[in-house]
C-alpha angles and dihedrals in degrees: 000000000000091000090054091049091047090052092047091049091050093045089051089060100051134063102242094220104045098025088226123127113280123231095272095048092046092057089046093049094045097042097089094042090049092053092045091050094049094043094050097031092237124163121264135152143195129221119197115194129192124188105237116240094356095156090060088058094055092043096048100036106017135252094288088063090049091050092051090050090052091051092048093050091047089054091051090050091050091050098045102048128078123255090251094055122094121219130189141170100250096192140306105347096343126107129189129206125195111205114194120201089015131132122210097257089054090046089050090051092050090048092048091052091050092047092050093050092049092050094045096046124099115238115194126184113177104311095339128099110208128206109220130184134167137208123223137204120195129193131176126213115254124182094251087070109094098176137041087238090065090060093046088049093056090047087051092053089051092050094055086051089056093050093046088052090062101276130260090082143105120239142171125203090284095053139262113007106164093091088057093066 
């Protein structure tokens, strides 16, 4: 009975498809680091990523193709982040990365590297080669932020700027930043 409970608890923390943390587990994993960061006014940043035109992939090739793309992107994220970073599937085709001890410029460089890797990778589903890109919103902690949700909200605003700018780009709340690195 204990083994079944342990398996259920582990399964409840991970997204079945991507094997990344789910939203709830992300919040739990980040909580102590967030409070440490806020208490000691350390640097940290959030990256929100969204696969561009994901609905078109599902509509044109089917949900199995979309699932494969999600798994492929999750693998890229796992390979491109540092051991101290925390990545999760945020929802649908969105991913979130918490970057402890990281300023905004460093977070932008990480996001730009991931964006390039996603863009340059080959995605194959059956006999189809798929072109995939992603948009990124980056935000850095500042001491006016009292909750993790404040930082996530700023990254979400930045992500919407990236989408509005034509996608396949990295933005902060002021707009595109990738060309500044």
